[in-house]
BAGUSE-869989 format. One line per 10 residues: number of its first residue (from 0); for each residue x, y, z of N, C-alpha, C, O. Coordinates in nm, 4 decimals. Example, Ala and Ser with C-alpha at 12.3 -4.5 7.8 and 13.67 -1.06 7.14 Angstrom:
BAGUSE-869989
0> 1.3190,-0.5690,0.7800,1.2300,-0.4500,0.7800,1.3200,-0.3300,0.7800,1.4236,-0.3319,0.8465; 1.2850,-0.2250,0.7080,1.3670,-0.1060,0.7140,1.2900,0.0030,0.7870,1.3409,0.1138,0.8039 $
***
This chain:
BAGUSE-869989
0> -1.8009,-3.7656,-0.0676,-1.6906,-3.8580,-0.0844,-1.6137,-3.8600,0.0478,-1.5684,-3.7562,0.0961; -1.6000,-3.9766,0.1041,-1.5345,-3.9923,0.2339,-1.3850,-3.9666,0.2214,-1.3224,-4.0121,0.1257; -1.3279,-3.8953,0.3156,-1.1846,-3.8713,0.3184,-1.1372,-3.7589,0.2280,-1.0175,-3.7304,0.2248; -1.2265,-3.6939,0.1544,-1.1861,-3.5855,0.0645,-1.1538,-3.4611,0.1472,-1.2155,-3.4354,0.2506; -1.0576,-3.3862,0.1000,-1.0238,-3.2612,0.1673,-1.1290,-3.1569,0.1375,-1.1774,-3.1469,0.0248; -1.1642,-3.0800,0.2372,-1.2609,-2.9737,0.2189,-1.1953,-2.8421,0.2569,-1.1281,-2.8325,0.3595; -1.2150,-2.7424,0.1750,-1.1604,-2.6103,0.2002,-1.2742,-2.5112,0.2137,-1.3727,-2.5165,0.1400; -1.2591,-2.4221,0.3078,-1.3577,-2.3166,0.3221,-1.3258,-2.2089,0.2212,-1.2134,-2.1589,0.2155; -1.4242,-2.1734,0.1422,-1.4037,-2.0738,0.0384,-1.4148,-1.9348,0.0989,-1.5117,-1.9044,0.1684; -1.3147,-1.8495,0.0722,-1.3153,-1.7132,0.1239,-1.3922,-1.6194,0.0329,-1.4393,-1.6603,-0.0732 $
10> -1.4051,-1.4939,0.0737,-1.4776,-1.3959,-0.0083,-1.4001,-1.3642,-0.1357,-1.2773,-1.3726,-0.1389; -1.4733,-1.3277,-0.2403,-1.4096,-1.2865,-0.3647,-1.3694,-1.1393,-0.3526,-1.4105,-1.0697,-0.2597; -1.2892,-1.0938,-0.4473,-1.2465,-0.9528,-0.4478,-1.3678,-0.8613,-0.4559,-1.3735,-0.7612,-0.3846; -1.4646,-0.8930,-0.5407,-1.5839,-0.8089,-0.5519,-1.6616,-0.8043,-0.4208,-1.7140,-0.6992,-0.3838; -1.6696,-0.9156,-0.3511,-1.7381,-0.9159,-0.2221,-1.6644,-0.8282,-0.1219,-1.7273,-0.7593,-0.0416; -1.5323,-0.8302,-0.1262,-1.4556,-0.7461,-0.0347,-1.4782,-0.5983,-0.0651,-1.4891,-0.5168,0.0265; -1.4852,-0.5642,-0.1927,-1.5090,-0.4234,-0.2303,-1.6481,-0.3794,-0.1866,-1.6646,-0.2714,-0.1298; -1.7480,-0.4633,-0.2132,-1.8858,-0.4291,-0.1783,-1.9011,-0.4178,-0.0273,-1.9741,-0.3319,0.0220; -1.8325,-0.5044,0.0457,-1.8445,-0.5043,0.1905,-1.7702,-0.3910,0.2585,-1.7737,-0.3808,0.3811; -1.7038,-0.3065,0.1834,-1.6336,-0.1938,0.2408,-1.4931,-0.2260,0.2883,-1.4243,-0.1387,0.3413 $
20> -1.4498,-0.3489,0.2701,-1.3137,-0.3867,0.3075,-1.2259,-0.3673,0.1854,-1.2577,-0.4166,0.0772; -1.1174,-0.2968,0.2020,-1.0300,-0.2772,0.0859,-0.9002,-0.3537,0.1065,-0.8476,-0.3621,0.2175; -0.8508,-0.4085,-0.0015,-0.7227,-0.4785,0.0006,-0.6272,-0.3987,-0.0857,-0.6666,-0.3460,-0.1898; -0.5046,-0.3893,-0.0444,-0.4081,-0.3182,-0.1256,-0.2680,-0.3424,-0.0754,-0.2462,-0.3811,0.0394; -0.1746,-0.3188,-0.1633,-0.0340,-0.3315,-0.1279,0.0356,-0.2027,-0.1679,0.0029,-0.1435,-0.2707; 0.1290,-0.1600,-0.0892,0.2085,-0.0424,-0.1206,0.3506,-0.0875,-0.1484,0.4094,-0.1631,-0.0712; 0.4050,-0.0402,-0.2596,0.5414,-0.0731,-0.2968,0.6241,0.0540,-0.2961,0.5785,0.1583,-0.3428; 0.7448,0.0459,-0.2438,0.8342,0.1617,-0.2401,0.9709,0.1216,-0.2922,1.0150,0.0080,-0.2751; 1.0368,0.2171,-0.3559,1.1731,0.1965,-0.4025,1.2700,0.2418,-0.2947,1.2427,0.3371,-0.2218; 1.3833,0.1732,-0.2847,1.4887,0.2182,-0.1942,1.5598,0.3362,-0.2595,1.5409,0.3620,-0.3783 $
30> 1.6405,0.4073,-0.1834,1.7166,0.5198,-0.2392,1.8070,0.4735,-0.3526,1.8212,0.5423,-0.4538; 1.8681,0.3568,-0.3353,1.9561,0.3039,-0.4395,1.8773,0.2716,-0.5665,1.9244,0.2982,-0.6771; 1.7584,0.2147,-0.5512,1.6753,0.1838,-0.6666,1.6298,0.3102,-0.7387,1.6204,0.3119,-0.8615; 1.6018,0.4151,-0.6636,1.5651,0.5434,-0.7242,1.6813,0.5968,-0.8074,1.6605,0.6457,-0.9184; 1.8034,0.5880,-0.7547,1.9211,0.6339,-0.8289,1.9386,0.5545,-0.9582,1.9665,0.6122,-1.0634; 1.9223,0.4215,-0.9506,1.9351,0.3370,-1.0702,1.8287,0.3761,-1.1726,1.8586,0.3876,-1.2915; 1.7059,0.3966,-1.1278,1.5959,0.4313,-1.2181,1.6204,0.5666,-1.2849,1.6011,0.5804,-1.4057; 1.6629,0.6664,-1.2070,1.6881,0.7995,-1.2635,1.8001,0.7952,-1.3665,1.7899,0.8577,-1.4721; 1.9071,0.7218,-1.3364,2.0184,0.7099,-1.4307,1.9735,0.6385,-1.5574,2.0110,0.6788,-1.6675; 1.8934,0.5330,-1.5434,1.8471,0.4584,-1.6595,1.7583,0.5460,-1.7483,1.7697,0.5411,-1.8708 $
40> 1.6710,0.6252,-1.6884,1.5839,0.7134,-1.7666,1.6675,0.8141,-1.8441,1.6375,0.8431,-1.9600; 1.7725,0.8679,-1.7816,1.8602,0.9641,-1.8498,1.9379,0.8990,-1.9637,1.9521,0.9581,-2.0708; 1.9881,0.7784,-1.9417,2.0756,0.7122,-2.0391,2.0004,0.6365,-2.1478,2.0580,0.6084,-2.2530; 1.8752,0.6031,-2.1260,1.7993,0.5203,-2.2208,1.7696,0.5973,-2.3488,1.7011,0.6995,-2.3464; 1.8212,0.5476,-2.4598,1.7923,0.6055,-2.5910,1.6665,0.5396,-2.6449,1.6702,0.4263,-2.6929; 1.5569,0.6102,-2.6368,1.4281,0.5519,-2.6722,1.3676,0.6250,-2.7923,1.3591,0.7478,-2.7924; 1.3258,0.5502,-2.8937,1.2598,0.6154,-3.0069,1.1294,0.6833,-2.9661,1.0916,0.7851,-3.0241; 1.0613,0.6282,-2.8678,0.9368,0.6877,-2.8215,0.9613,0.8219,-2.7522,0.8836,0.9159,-2.7690; 1.0692,0.8304,-2.6747,1.1025,0.9564,-2.6069,1.1325,1.0651,-2.7094,1.0880,1.1790,-2.6953; 1.2079,1.0290,-2.8120,1.2351,1.1273,-2.9190,1.1052,1.1724,-2.9851,1.0880,1.2909,-3.0138 $
50> 1.0139,1.0787,-3.0093,0.8842,1.1107,-3.0692,0.8062,1.2077,-2.9801,0.7490,1.3053,-3.0288; 0.8042,1.1803,-2.8496,0.7326,1.2670,-2.7553,0.7920,1.4069,-2.7556,0.7183,1.5055,-2.7546; 0.9258,1.4167,-2.7572,0.9905,1.5488,-2.7574,0.9611,1.6250,-2.8859,0.9399,1.7462,-2.8821; 0.9594,1.5560,-2.9993,0.9367,1.6217,-3.1278,0.7907,1.6617,-3.1481,0.7631,1.7696,-3.2004; 0.6978,1.5765,-3.1076,0.5559,1.6018,-3.1340,0.4798,1.6568,-3.0136,0.3673,1.7046,-3.0279; 0.5402,1.6502,-2.8959,0.4766,1.6934,-2.7708,0.3512,1.6107,-2.7409,0.2574,1.6601,-2.6784; 0.3498,1.4832,-2.7863,0.2384,1.3927,-2.7586,0.2875,1.2785,-2.6721,0.3977,1.2275,-2.6921; 0.2058,1.2383,-2.5759,0.2397,1.1289,-2.4854,0.1760,0.9992,-2.5339,0.0834,1.0031,-2.6150; 0.2235,0.8846,-2.4861,0.1566,0.7581,-2.5160,0.0112,0.7622,-2.4698,-0.0288,0.8511,-2.3947; -0.0660,0.6663,-2.5152,-0.2107,0.6654,-2.4899,-0.2472,0.6816,-2.3428,-0.3425,0.7525,-2.3105 $
60> -0.1736,0.6174,-2.2541,-0.2042,0.6266,-2.1113,-0.1285,0.7393,-2.0421,-0.1454,0.7606,-1.9220; -0.0463,0.8107,-2.1157,0.0273,0.9225,-2.0589,0.1511,0.8845,-1.9815,0.2154,0.9704,-1.9212; 0.1860,0.7563,-1.9822,0.3006,0.7114,-1.9035,0.4319,0.7400,-1.9764,0.4408,0.7309,-2.0989; 0.5307,0.7740,-1.8992,0.6656,0.7877,-1.9544,0.7484,0.6658,-1.9180,0.8319,0.6210,-1.9966; 0.7255,0.6129,-1.8004,0.7834,0.4849,-1.7587,0.6801,0.4138,-1.6723,0.5877,0.4750,-1.6188; 0.6986,0.2833,-1.6606,0.6145,0.2031,-1.5728,0.7041,0.1398,-1.4677,0.8177,0.1021,-1.4967; 0.6541,0.1283,-1.3477,0.7239,0.0542,-1.2438,0.6454,-0.0740,-1.2208,0.5246,-0.0714,-1.1977; 0.7161,-0.1855,-1.2276,0.6549,-0.3160,-1.2100,0.7116,-0.3759,-1.0814,0.8331,-0.3786,-1.0617; 0.6235,-0.4235,-0.9949,0.6643,-0.4856,-0.8696,0.6087,-0.6273,-0.8665,0.4889,-0.6492,-0.8847; 0.6979,-0.7229,-0.8432,0.6586,-0.8633,-0.8404,0.6909,-0.9194,-0.7026,0.8075,-0.9430,-0.6712 $
70> 0.5882,-0.9411,-0.6195,0.6120,-1.0021,-0.4888,0.6505,-1.1499,-0.5062,0.5826,-1.2240,-0.5773; 0.7576,-1.1913,-0.4419,0.8011,-1.3310,-0.4458,0.8244,-1.3781,-0.3030,0.8125,-1.3001,-0.2085; 0.8570,-1.5042,-0.2877,0.8875,-1.5576,-0.1549,1.0194,-1.5009,-0.1019,1.0411,-1.4982,0.0193; 1.1069,-1.4561,-0.1907,1.2361,-1.4017,-0.1486,1.2293,-1.2533,-0.1151,1.3095,-1.2040,-0.0357; 1.1365,-1.1832,-0.1736,1.1245,-1.0392,-0.1568,1.0506,-0.9814,-0.2759,0.9874,-1.0547,-0.3520; 1.0584,-0.8517,-0.2921,0.9872,-0.7852,-0.4014,1.0865,-0.7478,-0.5106,1.1875,-0.6824,-0.4845; 1.0569,-0.7900,-0.6332,1.1384,-0.7581,-0.7493,1.0830,-0.6304,-0.8104,0.9640,-0.6236,-0.8412; 1.1674,-0.5286,-0.8286,1.1258,-0.4011,-0.8875,1.1913,-0.3850,-1.0242,1.3102,-0.4119,-1.0415; 1.1113,-0.3407,-1.1209,1.1578,-0.3205,-1.2572,1.1034,-0.1876,-1.3057,0.9904,-0.1511,-1.2733; 1.1829,-0.1146,-1.3834,1.1339,0.0045,-1.4522,1.1251,-0.0323,-1.5995,1.2153,-0.0964,-1.6534 $
80> 1.0160,0.0083,-1.6648,0.9943,-0.0269,-1.8042,0.9512,0.0960,-1.8830,0.8661,0.1737,-1.8397; 1.0122,0.1111,-1.9994,0.9772,0.2185,-2.0915,0.8605,0.1705,-2.1777,0.8504,0.0506,-2.2038; 0.7730,0.2587,-2.2223,0.6651,0.2162,-2.3122,0.7156,0.1524,-2.4419,0.6396,0.0827,-2.5091; 0.8424,0.1749,-2.4783,0.8969,0.1116,-2.5985,0.9287,-0.0355,-2.5742,0.9570,-0.1087,-2.6690; 0.9246,-0.0801,-2.4482,0.9488,-0.2199,-2.4155,1.0807,-0.2451,-2.3443,1.0989,-0.3517,-2.2856; 1.1727,-0.1506,-2.3480,1.3003,-0.1671,-2.2777,1.2753,-0.1624,-2.1281,1.1885,-0.0892,-2.0806; 1.3521,-0.2408,-2.0550,1.3337,-0.2414,-1.9100,1.4670,-0.2604,-1.8385,1.5647,-0.3088,-1.8957; 1.4676,-0.2206,-1.7123,1.5861,-0.2302,-1.6273,1.5440,-0.2876,-1.4933,1.4516,-0.2374,-1.4294; 1.6122,-0.3928,-1.4514,1.5880,-0.4523,-1.3208,1.6459,-0.3601,-1.2138,1.7619,-0.3199,-1.2226; 1.5665,-0.3270,-1.1140,1.6108,-0.2376,-1.0074,1.6509,-0.3132,-0.8811,1.7151,-0.2565,-0.7928 $
90> 1.6140,-0.4392,-0.8719,1.6394,-0.5198,-0.7540,1.7652,-0.6045,-0.7741,1.7839,-0.6655,-0.8794; 1.8505,-0.6075,-0.6726,1.9680,-0.6935,-0.6742,1.9531,-0.7966,-0.5633,1.8607,-0.7887,-0.4824; 2.0438,-0.8925,-0.5597,2.0380,-0.9926,-0.4530,2.0521,-0.9287,-0.3151,2.0024,-0.9829,-0.2164; 2.1191,-0.8143,-0.3077,2.1337,-0.7455,-0.1796,2.0002,-0.6939,-0.1278,1.9817,-0.6783,-0.0071; 1.9067,-0.6672,-0.2195,1.7745,-0.6161,-0.1808,1.6813,-0.7255,-0.1304,1.5825,-0.6971,-0.0627; 1.7124,-0.8497,-0.1632,1.6205,-0.9592,-0.1286,1.6504,-1.0164,0.0076,1.5825,-1.1091,0.0518 $
***
Protein backbone atom coordinates (compact mmCIF):
# COMPACT_ATOMS: atom_id res chain seq x y z
CA UNK A 1 0.00 0.00 0.00
CA UNK A 2 1.58 3.25 -1.14
CA UNK A 3 2.15 5.91 1.52
CA UNK A 4 1.56 3.56 4.47
CA UNK A 5 3.75 4.00 7.50
CA UNK A 6 6.20 1.21 8.12
CA UNK A 7 7.73 0.44 11.48
CA UNK A 8 10.71 -1.73 12.15
CA UNK A 9 9.74 -4.40 14.62
CA UNK A 10 12.15 -4.76 17.56
CA UNK A 11 13.07 -7.94 19.43
CA UNK A 12 10.57 -9.51 21.79
CA UNK A 13 11.27 -9.96 25.51
CA UNK A 14 11.91 -13.69 24.97
CA UNK A 15 14.40 -12.93 22.21
CA UNK A 16 16.21 -10.52 24.50
CA UNK A 17 16.41 -13.16 27.25
CA UNK A 18 17.63 -15.86 24.86
CA UNK A 19 20.18 -13.51 23.34
CA UNK A 20 21.77 -12.88 26.72
CA UNK A 21 20.61 -9.27 26.91
CA UNK A 22 18.74 -8.51 30.08
CA UNK A 23 16.32 -5.68 30.63
CA UNK A 24 15.43 -4.44 34.06
CA UNK A 25 14.53 -1.45 36.12
CA UNK A 26 15.58 -0.68 39.67
CA UNK A 27 13.25 1.24 41.93
CA UNK A 28 14.31 2.86 45.20
CA UNK A 29 12.42 4.63 47.94
CA UNK A 30 13.56 8.00 49.25
CA UNK A 31 14.27 8.36 52.97
CA UNK A 32 10.97 10.18 53.39
CA UNK A 33 9.08 7.40 51.61
CA UNK A 34 10.73 4.81 53.85
CA UNK A 35 9.57 6.76 56.92
CA UNK A 36 6.00 6.95 55.56
CA UNK A 37 6.01 3.21 54.79
CA UNK A 38 7.37 2.23 58.23
CA UNK A 39 4.80 4.42 60.01
CA UNK A 40 1.97 3.02 57.88
CA UNK A 41 3.00 -0.58 58.61
CA UNK A 42 3.03 0.19 62.36
CA UNK A 43 -0.32 2.02 62.33
CA UNK A 44 -2.22 -0.22 59.89
CA UNK A 45 -4.80 -2.34 61.68
CA UNK A 46 -4.96 -5.37 59.44
CA UNK A 47 -7.02 -8.51 60.03
CA UNK A 48 -4.41 -10.48 58.11
CA UNK A 49 -1.60 -9.27 60.38
CA UNK A 50 -3.56 -10.37 63.44
CA UNK A 51 -4.12 -13.76 61.78
CA UNK A 52 -0.39 -14.13 61.05
CA UNK A 53 0.51 -13.25 64.66
CA UNK A 54 -2.04 -15.69 66.10
CA UNK A 55 -1.36 -18.64 63.77
CA UNK A 56 2.28 -17.94 62.82
CA UNK A 57 1.32 -18.54 59.15
CA UNK A 58 2.18 -16.19 56.30
CA UNK A 59 0.17 -15.48 53.14
CA UNK A 60 0.70 -17.88 50.24
CA UNK A 61 3.60 -15.91 48.75
CA UNK A 62 5.08 -15.04 52.14
CA UNK A 63 4.65 -11.31 51.63
CA UNK A 64 3.84 -8.98 54.48
CA UNK A 65 3.61 -5.92 52.25
CA UNK A 66 4.03 -5.24 48.56
CA UNK A 67 5.72 -2.25 47.01
CA UNK A 68 4.21 -1.13 43.73
CA UNK A 69 6.10 1.22 41.41
CA UNK A 70 4.37 2.84 38.45
CA UNK A 71 6.64 4.67 36.00
CA UNK A 72 4.86 7.69 34.49
CA UNK A 73 5.88 10.64 32.35
CA UNK A 74 5.99 12.78 35.51
CA UNK A 75 8.07 10.40 37.61
CA UNK A 76 7.68 7.15 39.51
CA UNK A 77 4.63 6.61 41.72
CA UNK A 78 5.39 4.42 44.77
CA UNK A 79 2.70 2.62 46.75
CA UNK A 80 2.85 0.21 49.68
CA UNK A 81 0.09 -2.40 49.78
CA UNK A 82 -0.95 -4.86 52.46
CA UNK A 83 -2.10 -8.34 51.35
CA UNK A 84 -5.51 -7.42 52.84
CA UNK A 85 -5.85 -4.82 50.06
CA UNK A 86 -5.21 -1.63 52.04
CA UNK A 87 -2.64 0.65 50.48
CA UNK A 88 -0.80 3.91 51.11
CA UNK A 89 0.55 6.25 48.46
CA UNK A 90 4.21 7.02 49.18
CA UNK A 91 4.75 9.56 46.41
CA UNK A 92 3.78 13.23 46.75
CA UNK A 93 3.89 16.02 44.19
CA UNK A 94 7.22 17.04 45.71
CA UNK A 95 8.67 13.69 44.61
CA UNK A 96 7.64 14.11 40.98
